[in-house]
C-alpha positions, 0 to 999 in steps of 0.5 A: 952925140947919142943922148939916148938913155938905155932902159934897163928896167924889164917889162913885167910879164906873168912868167917873169913876175912869178919868177920874181915872187919866187925869189922873195920870202914867202908870205906868212899864213896871216899874209896869205889869208889877208891877200885872199880876204882883200882880193874878195873885195873886188875893185878896191883890192888893187890898193893893196901893196904886192907881196914883194913890196911887203917883203921890202918893207919888212927888210927896210925896217930891219935894216934901219933898226926902226922902232917907230913908224908912221903910216898914212893909209892903212887899207886892209893892213898889208903894209902895217903888217909888213912893218910890224913883222920887222919891228922888235917887240917894243916897236910900234907902227902908228897907222892912219885911215878913215875906213872902219870896214877895211881896217877891221880886216886889217886888225884880224890879220894883225891878230892872226900874225901875233903883232897887233900889240905893235900896231896903233890904228888911228881912225880919222882925218890924217892931218889931224892925227899927224898934228896930234903926234908928240914931238918925241920920240922922233920917227924912224920911218914914214910910209905914204899910201893914202889920198894923192892930193894929201901927200904934199901936206903929209910930207911937210908935217912929217919931215920935221918929225923924222930923225936925221937919217930916217926914211920916207917911203911914198907909194904910187909915185908913178901913178900908172905912168900918168905922173910922167905926163906934163899935162897930167890931171887929177891924182896924177897931177898931185903925184907929179907935183909931190914928186917934183917937191921931193926931188927938189927938197934939200932936207932929203936925198931920194930915189924913185924905184920902179917897184909896183906902181913906183916907190920913192925912198928918201933919207933925211940928211944927217945935218937936218934937224 
């Protein structure tokens, strides 16, 4: 019996990636400016989500009619901006980060895009920020894109606060491919443990997608309160 699993994902070459990007809604002027300012940071710029992922976040926000989104890890604000662009005028993104330098760039972009009033930046320890969130209203969507050892704790804090049918998104779940290694260490080991936890969590149904560095999409089951 042939047990070989066919691999349908393609290796992303520069021409193929350019073609992929050409199929996405183009960046707004504010998004283009933000990508340029973030690229000027040098090495840290690799933490910014790619544009096709921004388009996906905006689309998911609209598809789910989300009104309250909680994000852990702001960086220079590309993902918060993507969410805000998909929200109705009375919607809100609560985003958590530690860096005043990087989030200052984010706030400039949000103002340029005209969505700063939809984004509530909370500077400080994310665990403390999440503990301080009110029990109501329930959260429609969560995005984890922060310190990898913290993912599991953030997940456990947020699952009870998300509405039944709400979405969880977790970034970097492949961690450059290292998360697949049983001997993974450091951040890769933390991501591997997080992935195992999510896959086995009976409160959600989930799938891991090969978007950028890996994106997990999980939906809280309707019968879970």
